C-alpha angles and dihedrals in degrees: 000000000000147000129250135185115241111207098223125164114263094034142322124298127207111220134176117243135184128210095010112184120205118199117228114254111237114232123204138164114268118230102018115221091245091058095061117093138164121234114198122216127210090283106065090216092061121079137171118218104228130190121206119237109283118216111239112230126202103251116191124279092025150331120302117220119228113264121249112252121201119204111229115194112212127195109228125199103237146008093272087073098129094057092046092049093052091044090053090064093051128226123310129016115334113260123224125236139090120311110235125210117263091204117114106243113202116199095196135032133025115342109249119254091233131192131201091238137044124236143172128218117248131181106288097004150352134295122210111224100171118029119189110292128227095247091051091051091049094040097102090057092049101048126086114268117274089216106045124179089251116050090213089068095055116132094199115125090238134013115265119237117241092253091052091048089051089054091049091052090049091053091050095047099046131054091207124037139161110204104198103174121150114276116279098026096118103265092150091053091054091052092049094052093044090051091050091051094049093048090050091052092051091242092119133037101164130029136178125208118191120189141154113287093250092059098054098095092044090054092045091052094048093047092049091049102040101030106027092154092067121088108237129195119188103205109220142117131066125337094269092049094048091049088058090047093055094041097052119080119255136154093230130027114198121193142143127258097252093049091051091049092048094049093048093048093048093049094245088121110051125190095265091054091052094065111109137159094222132027118191120188119195120202093341094165090063090066098033095111097033098094136341090229091071094062091042092053094047091052089059093057112103114211134148093208120048126183132178133192125207135161093234143359116287113268101211135049091239091056091051091051093045093051097044091041083074098036101043107008093169092062099046102072096069091044095065110115096022121129121254094259091050092049091049091050092051095053099033093102088064096051133089114184128174130163132213090243092056093050097034094125092051099048129078112264091239130020121192122205126192110205113198118198139181129229116238119237096266095048092042091058091050089050094050091049091052091045093053092049093049093047091051091048093051092044091055091051089060114173093359093073112128135183088261091060090048093048091053091052093047093048092052093050094047092050090052087055090053099060139012112248112285092352138100088222136092140134088266093051092050092050091050092049090052090054095045091049091053092045094049092045090054090054095246132118137240137200115213117200126202132170094213138063108195095036094029127027097018093054096039093053098072090042094055102031092097088066094051108269130189125186131219121186134184092256097044108133116252096244092048091046092054092050091051093050093046092051092048092051100044109028118076093207093071111077101155131056113189109205130187110226106261095027112138128230128209091272094259124111117263095220092160090072105073091165127065124184126190101205088183131353143191119250094254105088093192089069091057091047090051092052090050092050091054088061095041110021091176129020095221130141117336137065115336119253122241117204120196125195119192116214129177119221122228092022138092086283092069094049093048090048093050092051093046092048092050090053097042094248103128114118092250091051097052131080111259093241096054110135123221092239090060090060102035097087096042091093117057129205088254090055090054095046099042107031104027111026095024094222116157112199119207108251116248114254112260131178111278116241093189122085114275090247093061112103115252128197131199116192108256121232121251090251092053092050093050092047094048099043093046089063094057123084119237090250091055091049093048090050090051092050089048092053091047093051089049089052087058089063104269104129097189121049121168135175122252106215124324119314121232130208091280096054142272148233133265137185115225123195137187135166125221126174090346093307119118115216121196125192129191109226122198123188119197124188109201144135093228131074116265109256129220090250089062090050091049091048091055092047091050093050091048091051090050089059114078094204099059130078099178146018135219124202117201124185142169092233130032142277132259118245094253089053091051089047090052091053091048091053095044095084091240093307090118122045124186127210114187128206092259091059091046089050090049091053091051088050091052090051087057096243094123 
């Protein structure tokens, strides 16, 4: 017994039926592999993907109409385009289903500075081993829409707030738009989703995002998270590297203002490479007066759609004209000489501005932001020198190392991350200034915390005094403290309150400061949370609070962060009422030495319980390893590595090409239970630690080979922590053998 709908004229009718038979619906692949063909154009590198006519079958309960097929021309890298295009789809008939992003999405730690292609470093340059594939270039057109008609069908990683969705719609509806929301309201997220939608619709094929240097990693993280189907290239590195970045296809190119200006001025970016469908400018007003070359370079960029992000509306007529001279250049000429109100009225249709106060009931009460930065070359060298000295000092202390010794080492390294030697400048300082400028321009206030005086508050004060900065230290007298807090609360001229971590307030909430920045911070996150609660004891009605934490990639910051994340000790992972004492003992001295500072103490000599004839091994010092391996020829070292790999069970090990003085490659093979396993082995003789980029390069080269399932990296020294982390997360695809283990194997062979 059942019910069926009878399609009668004048409306449907529900009738009872008995013994209703439903025919099975035939299912077939569409399109079938045999129906796909490639049609070349005049240029042999350009192809159209064409589908043969598909017979329409009567499917119960009716006839299906043929689907609409859109031809998408794709620029391929070489004349062997047809083969590459077919290979991109894989063997056999195409399978249905959603295309998933191939980008590596990291939940914790610094967002990766990704590229649309994979490469390996060679002597004197780089070699591309995996250019962008056809499926990756077409991916936006193949994925489900990011903005479906029904919100429940959304494929976004998280739901958008109403204010963010409004911003996305504004980007889609207007070719020129200035989004001038208060800082920290998710402007970057709106741009990422709008970009994904436009690429899916075929409106855009190539976009350029230009931002301050300190915002690159934040943009990279948001694009990877919110638009994983788009190929992203973060343009950075030396001249040769950046030339590859610009030359290789990507959906989005992300770079900073100074890099763009430099590449245009040097001729690295020619006119044809400056043609984009979308240009997005982040915090352009912060760099307006930095160099003239920035404005000159931006004027050469060709783009139909132009967007800009700021933390407030421009305050002067000149700033309006400068900004809209790039967004709507055809409307600026006649605006010259107008008053500020007239200029604002002229460009108001291209502006969307909301404040945190206006949307207070729609925003989270607190929003945390992790800002990851990179040391420049000069500061990075100073950091490495300090790191080496601290490691040597701790190693010499041996078993007498205490938490006090560790704290002194950590403080020194963190202070080197704060400022470049003998300067008031650094990547972290520039990122903080960009934030403070946006906050002050929006008429709001910010509290900036630092643990240190000399390499913290004292050096930040002259940098931020132009924005109205007051300072509160732990030993500030009570009457002076009260005067400082009263001035900060009541006088509009004071936008910044510099506070030493641990400094007390007058016991009253500091509701005026809706932004908090941790310029530097101790490892215990509960201390930071306690300082934040003193300013805002309860997150009740009022403007939401934005908290910014500044972290520096490839430093002790990254290792501390990784350990805290693994143990659930990041501020966002902990209950709000967690006390510092509850966390203090969670990291042991061994954790600090082994996982954070990478100091390996020589074990104390103990009586041996094994027979005297049993081989013993004491880890050699770095000096001993360098001295020993420098005496061996490259052929002797390669033979030793070959014997060691064979001892691991790989019966056949053969050289790939001829080794040079710095090492060489081998292919190792073994067979177990009828399955042949091949491993790519790379030996590197060097005096430096092997970096994570070298580990990634070997992994990429292994993945490019169809005959290998794993890789092994052997060196005469050791590996950096990020490289060891990469191996640990590679699911045994990458194995590392340090110089000490190689030395031990030689010792076992009786050659030492």
